C-alpha positions in Angstrom: 30.0 -30.3 20.9 28.1 -32.6 19.0 25.0 -31.5 20.6 25.9 -27.9 19.9 26.8 -28.3 16.2 23.7 -30.6 15.6 21.3 -27.2 16.9 23.7 -25.4 14.5 22.5 -27.7 11.4 19.0 -27.4 12.3 19.2 -23.6 12.9 20.6 -23.9 9.4 17.5 -26.4 8.0 15.3 -23.5 9.7 16.9 -20.6 7.5 16.8 -22.7 4.3 12.7 -22.9 5.4 12.5 -19.1 6.0 14.4 -18.4 3.0 11.9 -20.9 0.5 8.7 -19.1 1.9 9.7 -15.9 2.5 10.7 -15.6 -1.1 8.3 -18.6 -2.7 6.7 -15.3 -4.5 10.0 -14.3 -6.6 9.8 -18.2 -7.9 13.8 -18.4 -7.8 14.0 -20.6 -4.6 12.2 -23.9 -5.7 13.5 -27.0 -3.4 15.7 -24.9 -0.9 12.9 -25.9 1.6 12.4 -29.4 0.8 16.2 -29.7 1.2 16.0 -28.1 4.8 12.9 -30.0 5.4 15.2 -32.9 4.9 18.4 -31.7 7.0 15.0 -31.7 9.9 14.5 -35.0 9.2 18.4 -36.7 9.1 18.8 -35.1 12.8 15.8 -36.0 14.3 16.4 -39.6 12.9 20.2 -39.4 14.8 18.6 -38.0 18.0 15.7 -40.6 18.1 18.1 -43.5 18.0 20.6 -41.9 20.7 17.1 -41.5 22.7 16.3 -44.9 22.7 19.8 -46.3 22.6 20.9 -44.1 26.2 17.8 -44.9 28.0 17.4 -46.1 31.8 14.5 -48.2 30.9 14.9 -52.0 31.8 12.3 -53.2 29.9 11.6 -52.9 26.2 7.9 -51.3 26.8 9.6 -48.6 29.9 11.6 -47.6 26.9 8.8 -47.5 24.7 6.7 -45.5 27.2 8.5 -43.7 28.2 10.1 -42.1 24.6 6.5 -41.8 23.7 5.7 -40.0 26.4 8.4 -37.6 26.5 8.0 -36.5 22.8 4.5 -36.0 23.3 5.2 -33.9 26.6 8.1 -31.9 24.3 6.1 -31.4 21.4 1.8 -31.3 21.6 1.5 -28.1 23.9 2.9 -26.1 21.6 0.8 -27.4 18.3 -2.2 -27.6 20.4 -1.7 -23.6 21.3 -0.3 -22.9 17.3 -4.0 -24.8 16.4 -5.9 -22.6 18.2 -4.0 -19.2 17.5 -4.6 -20.0 14.4 -8.3 -19.9 14.6 -7.9 -16.1 15.4 -5.7 -15.3 12.9 -7.4 -16.8 10.0 -10.5 -15.0 11.2 -9.1 -12.0 11.4 -7.7 -12.6 7.7 -10.8 -13.4 6.6 -11.7 -10.3 5.1 -9.4 -10.2 1.9 -10.6 -11.9 -0.7 -7.0 -12.7 -2.6 -6.4 -15.9 -0.3 -5.4 -19.0 -1.7 -8.0 -21.3 -1.6 -9.1 -23.5 0.9 -7.8 -19.8 3.5 -11.8 -19.9 5.3 -12.6 -20.4 9.0 -15.0 -23.1 8.3 -12.0 -25.3 5.9 -9.5 -25.0 8.7 -12.0 -26.9 11.6 -12.9 -29.0 9.3 -8.7 -29.6 8.8 -7.8 -29.0 12.5 -8.9 -32.9 14.1 -6.8 -34.2 11.6 -3.6 -31.8 12.4 -4.5 -32.6 15.7 -4.0 -36.4 15.3 -1.0 -35.4 13.3 -2.3 -37.2 9.7 -2.2 -33.6 7.8 0.5 -35.5 5.6 -2.0 -37.9 4.3 -4.8 -35.1 3.4 -5.5 -33.1 0.4 -6.1 -29.7 0.1 -5.6 -28.5 3.9 -5.9 -24.9 4.7 -2.3 -23.3 4.3 -2.0 -22.5 7.6 -2.3 -26.2 8.8 -0.4 -27.9 5.7 3.0 -27.0 6.7 2.0 -29.4 9.4 2.9 -32.8 7.1 6.5 -32.8 8.1 5.3 -32.7 11.4 3.0 -35.6 11.2 5.6 -37.2 9.3 7.8 -36.8 12.7 5.7 -37.8 14.9 4.6 -40.9 12.7 8.7 -41.8 12.7 8.5 -41.4 16.7 5.9 -43.9 16.4 7.6 -46.7 15.1 10.7 -46.0 16.1 11.1 -48.0 19.3 9.1 -50.9 17.6 11.7 -50.6 14.8 14.8 -50.4 17.8 13.2 -53.7 19.4 12.8 -55.9 16.3 16.5 -55.2 15.9 17.2 -56.5 18.9 20.7 -56.7 20.5 22.6 -58.5 18.2 24.9 -56.6 15.9 24.1 -58.5 12.8 20.3 -58.8 13.6 20.3 -55.2 13.8 22.3 -54.7 10.3 19.7 -56.7 8.7 16.7 -55.3 10.3 17.8 -51.6 9.8 19.4 -51.7 6.7 16.2 -53.5 5.1 14.3 -50.8 5.9 17.0 -47.7 5.2 17.0 -49.4 1.7 13.6 -50.0 1.1 12.2 -46.1 2.3 15.2 -44.9 0.4 14.3 -46.8 -2.7 10.4 -45.6 -2.1 11.9 -41.7 -1.7 14.2 -41.8 -4.6 11.1 -43.3 -6.8 8.4 -40.5 -5.6 9.8 -38.0 -8.0 9.8 -40.5 -11.2 6.4 -41.5 -10.5 5.5 -38.2 -10.1 6.8 -37.7 -13.6 5.0 -40.3 -15.2 1.5 -40.0 -12.9 1.5 -36.0 -12.2 -1.7 -37.3 -10.0 0.5 -38.5 -7.6 2.3 -35.2 -6.8 0.8 -35.3 -3.4 2.3 -38.4 -2.3 5.8 -37.0 -1.7 4.1 -35.6 1.7 3.5 -39.6 2.7 5.5 -41.2 5.1 6.5 -44.0 3.4 8.5 -41.7 0.7 9.2 -38.5 2.9 10.4 -40.2 6.3 13.9 -41.9 4.5 16.1 -39.3 5.6 14.9 -40.1 9.4 15.6 -43.5 8.9 19.4 -42.5 7.1 20.0 -40.3 10.6 19.1 -43.4 12.6 21.1 -46.1 11.0 24.2 -43.5 11.1 23.7 -43.0 14.7 24.0 -46.6 15.0 26.8 -46.7 13.2 28.5 -44.0 14.9 31.6 -46.1 16.0 32.1 -46.4 11.8 32.4 -43.2 11.1 34.7 -42.2 14.0 37.0 -44.3 12.8 37.7 -42.4 9.8 41.2 -40.3 9.5 41.1 -37.0 10.5 41.8 -35.6 6.8 38.9 -37.2 5.8 36.4 -35.7 7.8 37.8 -32.6 7.0 37.9 -32.8 3.5 34.3 -34.4 3.1 33.1 -31.5 5.2 34.1 -29.1 2.9 33.3 -31.3 -0.3 29.8 -31.8 0.8 28.9 -28.3 2.0 30.4 -27.0 -0.8 28.8 -29.3 -4.0 25.4 -29.1 -2.0 26.1 -25.0 -1.8 26.3 -24.7 -5.5 24.0 -27.1 -6.3 21.2 -25.0 -3.9 22.4 -22.0 -5.7 21.0 -23.3 -9.2 17.8 -22.7 -7.4 18.0 -18.9 -9.0 17.1 -20.5 -12.3 13.9 -21.4 -11.6 11.4 -24.4 -11.2 12.7 -26.9 -13.4 16.0 -27.2 -11.1 14.1 -28.0 -8.1 15.2 -31.8 -8.3 18.5 -31.1 -9.0 18.6 -28.7 -5.8 16.9 -31.1 -3.9 19.4 -34.1 -4.8 22.7 -32.1 -4.1 21.5 -30.5 -0.8 20.9 -33.8 0.5 24.9 -33.9 0.0 24.3 -31.3 3.1 23.8 -34.6 5.5 27.5 -35.5 5.0 28.7 -32.6 7.1 25.9 -32.2 9.1 27.3 -35.8 10.6 30.7 -35.0 11.1 30.1 -32.2 12.4 28.4 -33.7 15.0 30.1 -37.1 15.7 33.6 -35.0 15.2 32.5 -32.0 17.3 33.1 -29.7 15.2 30.5 -26.5 15.8 30.4 -23.1 13.6 32.3 -20.7 15.6 31.5 -16.7 16.2 28.1 -15.0 15.8 27.2 -16.7 12.8 27.3 -20.1 15.0 25.7 -18.8 17.8 22.8 -17.1 15.9 22.2 -20.5 14.4 22.4 -22.7 17.4 19.8 -20.1 19.2 17.4 -20.6 16.2 17.9 -24.3 16.7 16.7 -24.4 20.0 13.6 -23.0 19.0 13.2 -24.3 15.4 9.8 -26.1 16.5 8.4 -22.5 17.7 9.7 -20.6 14.6 8.9 -23.5 12.1 5.0 -23.3 13.5 4.3 -19.4 12.5 6.7 -19.1 9.7 3.7 -20.4 7.5 1.2 -18.0 8.3 3.5 -14.8 8.1 4.7 -16.0 4.6 2.9 -18.0 1.9 -0.6 -18.2 3.5 -1.2 -14.5 2.1 -2.4 -13.4 5.3 0.5 -10.8 4.6 1.0 -8.8 1.8 3.4 -10.6 -0.9 6.3 -8.2 -0.9 6.1 -8.3 3.4 6.3 -12.3 3.2 10.5 -11.7 3.9 9.6 -9.5 7.3 6.9 -12.1 7.7 9.8 -14.9 7.7 12.0 -12.6 9.9 9.0 -12.1 12.2 8.5 -15.6 12.6 11.6 -16.0 14.0 10.6 -13.5 16.9 6.7 -15.0 17.7 7.9 -18.4 17.3 11.0 -17.5 19.8 8.4 -16.2 22.0 6.0 -19.1 21.9 9.1 -21.0 22.3 9.1 -19.8 26.0 5.7 -20.3 27.1 4.9 -23.5 25.1 8.2 -25.2 24.6 10.3 -24.5 27.6 8.3 -25.4 30.4 8.1 -29.2 29.4 11.4 -29.9 28.1 13.5 -32.3 30.3 15.9 -30.7 33.4 18.7 -31.8 30.9 17.5 -30.2 27.9 16.8 -26.8 29.8 20.4 -27.4 31.4 21.9 -27.6 28.2 20.6 -25.1 26.5 21.8 -22.7 29.0 17.8 -22.0 29.8 17.7 -21.5 33.3 19.8 -18.4 32.8 22.9 -19.7 35.1 26.0 -21.1 34.0 26.0 -24.6 33.4 28.7 -27.4 35.9 31.1 -28.1 33.7 30.2 -32.2 33.8 32.0 -32.9 30.0 34.1 -31.0 27.1 31.0 -29.9 25.7 29.6 -28.6 28.5 31.9 -25.4 28.8 31.0 -24.2 25.4 27.2 -24.5 26.4 28.4 -22.3 29.6 28.0 -19.2 27.1 24.6 -20.7 25.8 23.4 -18.7 29.6 25.0 -15.9 28.7 24.0 -15.7 25.0 20.4 -15.5 25.9 21.0 -13.0 28.2 22.0 -10.8 25.5 19.3 -12.4 23.2 15.8 -12.2 25.1 16.6 -8.6 25.3 17.7 -7.9 21.3 14.5 -10.2 20.7 12.1 -8.0 22.4 13.4 -5.2 20.8 13.0 -6.9 17.3 9.8 -8.0 18.0 8.7 -4.7 18.4 10.7 -3.3 15.4 9.6 -5.8 13.7 5.5 -5.4 14.9 6.1 -1.8 13.9 6.9 -1.6 10.3 4.6 -4.6 9.7 1.9 -2.3 11.2 3.0 0.6 9.1 3.0 -0.8 5.8 0.1 -2.7 6.7 -2.0 0.6 7.1 -0.3 2.2 4.1 -1.2 -0.5 2.0 -5.0 -0.2 3.2 -4.9 3.6 3.1 -3.5 3.4 -0.6 -5.9 0.4 -1.6 -8.6 2.7 0.2 -7.7 5.5 -2.1 -7.7 3.4 -5.0 -11.0 2.1 -5.0 -12.6 5.7 -4.6 -10.9 6.7 -7.7 -11.8 3.3 -10.0 -15.4 3.4 -8.5 -16.2 7.0 -7.9 -19.6 8.2 -6.8 -19.1 11.6 -8.9 -17.0 13.5 -11.3 -13.7 15.4 -9.7 -12.8 18.7 -10.2 -10.0 19.4 -12.3 -8.1 22.5 -14.0 -8.0 22.8 -17.6 -5.2 23.7 -20.1 -6.5 25.7 -23.1 -4.7 27.0 -26.0 -4.8 29.7 -28.0 -5.6 29.7 -32.1 -7.2 31.1 -34.7 -11.2 31.9 -35.2 -12.5 28.9 -36.4 -9.6 26.7 -35.9 -11.5 23.2 -34.4 -10.6 22.4 -31.2 -9.3 19.0 -30.1 -10.0 17.3 -26.8 -7.1 15.0 -24.8 -9.0 13.8 -22.1 -7.1 11.3 -19.7 -5.1 11.0 -16.5 -1.4 12.5 -16.0 -0.1 11.0 -18.9 -2.0 13.6 -21.0 -1.6 16.3 -18.3 1.9 15.7 -18.5 1.8 16.3 -22.7 0.5 20.1 -21.6 -0.6 21.9 -25.4 1.2 19.9 -28.0 1.5 22.0 -31.1 -0.9 20.5 -33.8 -1.3 22.7 -37.1 -4.8 23.0 -37.5 -6.3 22.5 -34.0 -6.7 24.7 -31.3 -5.7 22.3 -28.6 -7.7 21.7 -25.0 -6.0 19.0 -22.3 -8.5 18.4 -19.9 -6.2 15.5 -18.4 -6.2 15.1 -14.3 -4.2 13.8 -12.6 -4.4 10.0 -10.9 -7.9 10.1 -12.5 -9.4 6.6 -13.6 -11.3 5.4 -16.4 -14.8 6.0 -14.2 -13.4 9.6 -13.2 -12.7 10.4 -16.8 -16.2 9.0 -18.2 -18.0 11.2 -15.6 -16.2 14.4 -17.0 -16.7 13.7 -20.2 -20.3 15.3 -20.8 -19.4 18.5 -18.9 -15.9 18.9 -21.3 -18.2 18.4 -24.3 -20.8 21.0 -23.6 -18.1 23.6 -22.8 -15.8 23.3 -25.4 -17.6 21.4 -28.4 -14.5 19.6 -29.7 -14.4 18.2 -33.4 -11.9 15.6 -32.2 -11.0 14.0 -29.1 -8.2 11.7 -28.0 -8.0 9.4 -25.1 -5.0 8.2 -23.6 -6.0 6.4 -20.0 -6.6 3.4 -17.9 -3.2 3.2 -15.8 -4.6 4.4 -12.8 -7.4 1.2 -13.2 -5.0 -1.2 -13.8 -2.1 -0.1 -11.0 -4.8 -1.9 -8.5 -3.9 -5.1 -10.1 -0.4 -4.8 -8.2 -2.6 -5.0 -5.0 -5.4 -7.4 -6.0 -4.1 -9.4 -9.4 -7.1 -12.3 -9.1 -9.4 -9.0 -10.2 -7.1 -8.8 -13.3 -10.4 -9.9 -16.1 -13.3 -7.8 -14.0 -11.0 -4.9 -13.9 -9.7 -4.9 -17.9 -13.4 -5.4 -18.8 -14.3 -2.3 -16.4 -11.7 -0.2 -18.1 -12.3 -1.0 -21.4 -16.2 -0.4 -20.8 -15.2 2.9 -19.5 -12.9 4.1 -22.2 -15.6 2.6 -24.9 -18.1 4.7 -23.2 -16.8 7.9 -22.9 -15.8 7.5 -27.0 -19.5 6.9 -27.6 -20.5 9.8 -25.7 -17.9 11.5 -27.7 -18.7 10.1 -31.0 -22.7 10.3 -30.3 -21.7 14.3 -30.2 -20.4 14.4 -33.6 -16.6 14.3 -32.2 -14.1 12.1 -34.4 -12.3 9.5 -31.2 -9.1 8.6 -30.9 -8.8 6.1 -28.4 -5.0 5.1 -27.9 -4.6 1.6 -26.3 -3.0 2.9 -22.7 0.9 3.0 -22.5 3.3 0.7 -21.4 4.7 1.2 -17.6 8.0 1.7 -17.4 10.2 -0.8 -14.3 8.7 -0.2 -10.7 10.4 2.4 -8.6 11.6 0.8 -5.3 9.0 2.6 -3.4 6.4 1.1 -5.7 7.6 -2.5 -5.6 5.2 -3.0 -2.7 2.3 -2.5 -5.0 2.9 -3.7 -7.9 3.1 -6.9 -10.0 3.6 -8.7 -13.5 0.0 -8.8 -13.4 0.0 -4.6 -14.2 2.3 -5.1 -17.3 -0.5 -8.5 -18.7 -4.0 -6.5 -17.4 -2.3 -3.6 -20.0 -2.0 -5.9 -23.2 -5.0 -7.8 -22.0 -6.9 -4.1 -22.4 -5.3 -3.3 -25.3 -6.5 -6.7 -27.2 -9.8 -5.9 -26.2 -9.6 -2.1 -27.3 -9.0 -3.6 -30.9 -11.4 -5.4 -31.3 -14.0 -2.3 -30.6 -13.0 0.1 -33.3 -15.9 1.5 -35.1 -14.9 3.7 -37.9 -18.1 4.3 -39.1 -19.4 5.5 -35.8 -16.4 7.7 -35.4 -14.1 5.9 -33.5 -10.9 4.6 -33.8 -8.3 2.6 -31.7 -4.9 3.7 -32.4 -1.5 2.5 -30.8 0.5 6.0 -31.2 3.1 4.5 -28.8 4.3 1.6 -31.9 3.1 4.3 -34.4 5.7 7.2 -32.8 8.6 4.3 -33.2 8.5 3.8 -29.3 9.2 1.2 -27.2 9.4 0.5 -23.6 13.1 1.4 -22.2 14.6 3.3 -19.2 15.6 6.7 -21.6 12.0 7.2 -22.2 10.5 6.9 -19.1 10.5 9.7 -16.2 9.2 7.4 -13.5 7.3 4.0 -13.3 4.0 6.1 -14.6 5.2 9.1 -16.4 7.4 9.8 -20.2 10.0 11.9 -20.6 9.9 14.9 -22.7 11.4 13.2 -25.3 9.0 10.5 -25.7 6.2 13.2 -25.8 8.5 14.9 -28.6 8.2 11.7 -30.6 4.4 10.8 -29.4 3.6 14.6 -31.6 4.3 14.4 -34.4 2.7 10.8 -35.0 -0.9 12.5 -32.6 -0.7 15.5 -35.4 -0.6 12.4 -38.5 -3.5 10.9 -36.9 -5.6 14.0 -36.0 -4.5 15.0 -40.2 -6.2 11.3 -41.3 -9.4 12.0 -39.7 -9.9 15.4 -41.6 
């Protein structure tokens, strides 16, 4: 059952990487991905020594040549097919302007030859669609050296202890030194991907398999204790990732303790049981292909950030299909039998195989479910992508309008000769309706969904129609909510919004109006429906816009910038909001007297 346990632990390592990349945007999963990669490396080291020590080769060269060929045949078809498919993925995503650099097709082509010869871990600024291949490069480089290390160890136990032990101490020392070196010399941060600093878990797994008889002599009670302690302590350490980036070194350090229960579960044949164990085993058998596809569907930015968790889930389906076409045909006959991929019962040749015999039936159940899951995920991703595109298209048309939109105007009653005050803006103004402002006839020209550009285009016609003495402007939120989709446009969009507001104010002042430009009111907590199209860039954009407006006040020209929200004693809190963008009646009840006082000051 040891092989089952290794597949399950490899599946767990994959889950860690999927969580790390699928939820990277939360800034609360730092470190767990590297814990998963270290676990991958450790398991690979175990399998490398096991393969070299159990070969039927009669000479060192035959053993080396056979090992290299089997690794190349097993791994290279999936890599080259992924790399070629990646050209199409990068090309399809080329129109997205918010991709991390470098993500263009020319950068991909430049980095592709290095990726195909497993050198990504020594190159800087690789496109993210190829950047995750650094770990595969480390593994392949170890596969290249492992037969030589095995040969150098000879056949004597003492010589092996010296050679293997010395290399392990050296590589573990370099692995431990890298974070310290990075702390003192930040320019060396990229070295953490280099073979000599990253490969220590593979050498550790190599040595643990070499010393398997020593571990197998441990009493059963110590094994159980070590299993639970290792899993518990490392689990608590990994939980620290929710605190933030500052916990990353501690998460990685405590996560290394997971190597202990992984090793003992393998050596003592203690796989996980039930559906969780079967699922992890299924993932572990397909880890390589799933790992290839998880990054393009998450942190590469080809999908909207809010869909990255779905992208991580979709990677398991896409990788599962990739495994079927580009890994399965190149597996050894024994591995196909071991994993039950031939769809028939596996002969019961050992104590491990009766459990493996169920793998075929598991696959028979998983395959239809996987197809359905793929279809559902693709449908969800397609619908989400289409809705996002339509929403973005509508916002762009509003922010950069070609013509003024039509809209109804609320006109209040007033005594003959009372001056008019014109309220200009978006739905926040519309929902203010006709506030009671003694001595003024209120005209509410707010327009639901209006951007500042649309408001600016409507201003002249409204001035000609109503000839107000005072104008109150409150707008900008409908422009800045676009930052939830395109946060990289923050500077240019804030500048455009400010320009529109001040242009409208200047046109009003030129007609002899007194103008109150109200600082843009803050948004509330994003609703569940808005979360996929929202980001912290919206709040930052509001603050930047208001800072710009404050510097543009011109009382001598009849333009005042007023923080009416603060004058009314309001603060962003759940009780004053009706939804993310709009306010409850009690908020307007406090804004009205504050506005009345500002209008008194104008007179």
